[in-house]
C-alpha positions in Angstrom: 1.7 -44.1 6.2 -0.7 -45.4 8.8 -2.4 -42.0 9.0 -2.8 -41.9 5.2 -4.4 -45.3 5.4 -6.7 -44.1 8.1 -7.6 -41.1 5.9 -8.4 -43.2 2.8 -10.3 -45.7 4.9 -12.6 -42.9 5.9 -13.3 -42.2 2.2 -14.0 -45.8 1.4 -16.3 -46.2 4.4 -18.1 -43.0 3.5 -18.7 -44.2 0.0 -19.9 -47.6 1.3 -22.4 -45.8 3.5 -23.6 -43.6 0.7 -24.0 -46.8 -1.4 -26.0 -48.5 1.3 -28.5 -45.6 1.5 -29.0 -45.9 -2.2 -27.1 -42.8 -3.4 -24.2 -44.4 -5.2 -23.7 -47.2 -7.8 -22.3 -50.5 -6.4 -19.6 -51.0 -9.1 -18.3 -47.5 -8.8 -18.0 -47.8 -5.1 -16.5 -51.3 -5.5 -13.6 -50.0 -7.6 -12.6 -47.5 -4.9 -12.8 -50.2 -2.3 -10.2 -52.1 -4.3 -7.9 -49.1 -4.4 -8.1 -48.5 -0.7 -8.0 -52.2 0.1 -4.8 -52.7 -1.9 -3.1 -49.8 -0.1 -4.2 -51.1 3.3 -2.6 -54.5 2.5 0.6 -53.3 0.7 1.4 -50.5 3.3 1.6 -52.8 6.4 3.7 -55.3 4.5 6.1 -52.6 3.6 6.2 -51.3 7.2 6.9 -54.8 8.5 9.7 -55.4 6.1 11.5 -52.1 6.9 10.9 -51.8 10.6 12.1 -53.6 13.7 9.4 -56.2 14.5 8.0 -57.0 17.9 4.8 -58.4 19.0 3.0 -55.1 19.6 4.2 -53.8 16.2 2.6 -56.9 14.5 -0.5 -56.4 16.7 -0.9 -52.8 15.4 -0.2 -53.7 11.8 -2.6 -56.7 11.9 -5.4 -54.1 12.5 -4.6 -52.5 9.1 -4.9 -55.8 7.4 -8.3 -56.3 8.9 -9.4 -53.1 7.1 -7.5 -53.8 3.9 -8.9 -57.3 3.5 -12.4 -56.0 4.2 -12.2 -53.4 1.5 -10.8 -55.8 -1.0 -13.6 -58.4 -0.2 -16.2 -55.7 -0.5 -14.8 -54.5 -3.8 -14.6 -57.9 -5.3 -18.1 -58.8 -4.0 -19.6 -55.7 -5.5 -17.9 -56.0 -8.9 -18.6 -59.7 -9.3 -22.1 -59.4 -8.0 -21.6 -62.2 -5.4 -24.2 -62.8 -2.7 -21.9 -61.6 0.1 -22.3 -64.5 2.5 -18.5 -65.1 2.7 -18.0 -61.4 3.3 -20.6 -61.5 6.0 -19.1 -64.3 7.9 -15.6 -62.7 7.5 -17.1 -59.5 9.0 -18.4 -61.6 11.9 -14.9 -62.9 12.6 -13.5 -59.4 12.4 -16.2 -58.1 14.8 -15.1 -60.6 17.4 -11.5 -59.9 16.9 -12.2 -56.1 17.2 -13.6 -56.8 20.7 -10.1 -58.1 21.6 -8.7 -54.7 20.4 -11.2 -53.0 22.7 -10.0 -54.9 25.7 -6.3 -54.5 24.8 -6.8 -50.8 24.4 -8.1 -50.5 27.9 -5.8 -53.0 29.7 -2.5 -52.4 27.9 -2.7 -48.9 26.3 -5.1 -47.3 28.8 -6.6 -45.5 25.8 -10.4 -44.9 26.1 -10.6 -43.2 22.7 -9.1 -46.2 21.0 -11.3 -48.6 23.0 -14.5 -46.7 22.0 -13.4 -46.5 18.4 -12.7 -50.2 18.2 -16.1 -50.8 19.9 -17.8 -48.8 17.2 -15.9 -50.7 14.5 -16.8 -54.0 16.0 -20.5 -52.9 15.9 -20.2 -51.9 12.3 -18.5 -55.1 11.2 -21.3 -57.0 13.0 -23.8 -55.0 11.0 -22.1 -56.0 7.8 -22.4 -59.6 8.9 -26.2 -59.1 9.4 -26.9 -57.4 6.0 -24.8 -60.0 4.1 -26.1 -63.2 5.8 -29.5 -62.5 7.3 -32.8 -61.9 5.5 -33.2 -58.4 7.1 -33.2 -55.3 5.1 -31.4 -52.7 7.3 -29.2 -51.3 4.6 -30.2 -47.7 5.3 -29.6 -48.0 9.0 -26.1 -49.5 8.3 -25.4 -46.9 5.8 -26.1 -44.1 8.3 -23.9 -45.7 10.8 -21.1 -46.2 8.3 -21.3 -42.6 7.1 -21.1 -41.2 10.6 -18.3 -43.6 11.6 -16.3 -42.7 8.4 -16.0 -39.2 9.9 -15.7 -39.6 13.7 -13.4 -42.8 13.7 -11.3 -42.3 10.5 -11.5 -39.1 8.5 -11.4 -36.5 11.3 -8.9 -38.3 13.5 -6.6 -38.5 10.4 -7.1 -34.8 9.6 -6.3 -33.8 13.2 -3.2 -36.1 13.0 -2.0 -34.3 9.9 -2.2 -30.9 11.5 -0.7 -32.1 14.8 -3.5 -31.7 17.3 -4.8 -35.3 17.7 -2.5 -36.0 20.5 -3.5 -33.0 22.7 -5.3 -33.8 25.9 -8.2 -31.4 25.2 -8.8 -33.2 21.9 -8.5 -36.6 23.6 -11.2 -35.6 26.2 -13.4 -33.9 23.6 -13.3 -37.0 21.4 -14.4 -39.3 24.2 -17.5 -37.1 24.3 -18.0 -37.3 20.6 -17.7 -41.1 20.5 -20.0 -41.4 23.5 -22.6 -39.2 21.9 -22.3 -41.3 18.7 -22.9 -44.5 20.6 -26.0 -43.1 22.2 -27.3 -41.8 18.8 -26.7 -45.3 17.2 -28.7 -46.9 20.1 -31.6 -44.5 19.6 -31.4 -45.0 15.8 -31.5 -48.8 16.4 -34.5 -48.5 18.7 -36.4 -46.4 16.2 -35.4 -48.9 13.4 -36.2 -52.2 15.2 -38.6 -51.5 18.0 -40.5 -48.3 17.5 -41.6 -48.9 13.9 -42.6 -52.5 14.8 -44.6 -51.1 17.6 -46.4 -48.7 15.3 -46.9 -51.5 12.7 -48.4 -53.7 15.5 -50.8 -51.0 16.6 -51.7 -50.4 13.0 -52.7 -54.1 12.6 -54.8 -54.0 15.7 -56.7 -50.9 14.4 -57.4 -52.7 11.1 -58.5 -55.8 12.8 -61.0 -53.8 14.9 
């Protein structure tokens, strides 16, 4: 059930990314967010009820709630046409919590793939905070990040889990490279978005003034 949730989360994040780059209607995407969010809240409740509970089990299921509540919040915000400030500050909180999962993945689980994945999710939640609370239009940048992350952190890992190759060492080593390359790409994309374009704009203003 966790893997199915991962799979559906990939679809929801992909649609959110498509929406942010201006290719999908907000209300249509909002409805799908509600579907996935409801599943991501109901599923962990069920697993908690039917399973032996210890602190690490709750720790893992809490992560699912983070996603489920995010998708529900996104869906309601889009369908109701709210300004998104509450969603933004919730995303900031989740972004900070996600850094804890990064640290725990390294210290307790010794899992670099999981650590890098949580680092990417923390970054994405922070971007959701920015676009919902700050007067900065970076929707297309966030959309590109969301689309890529929907595949490399959710959809493909779920698919590989379905066919039984996700736990292989060669896949583990390969995915560290995939995640590392994606981080570098996001940094280059951010540089182009926030620094390179401003530099060109500044040069353009100097030319006009002359």
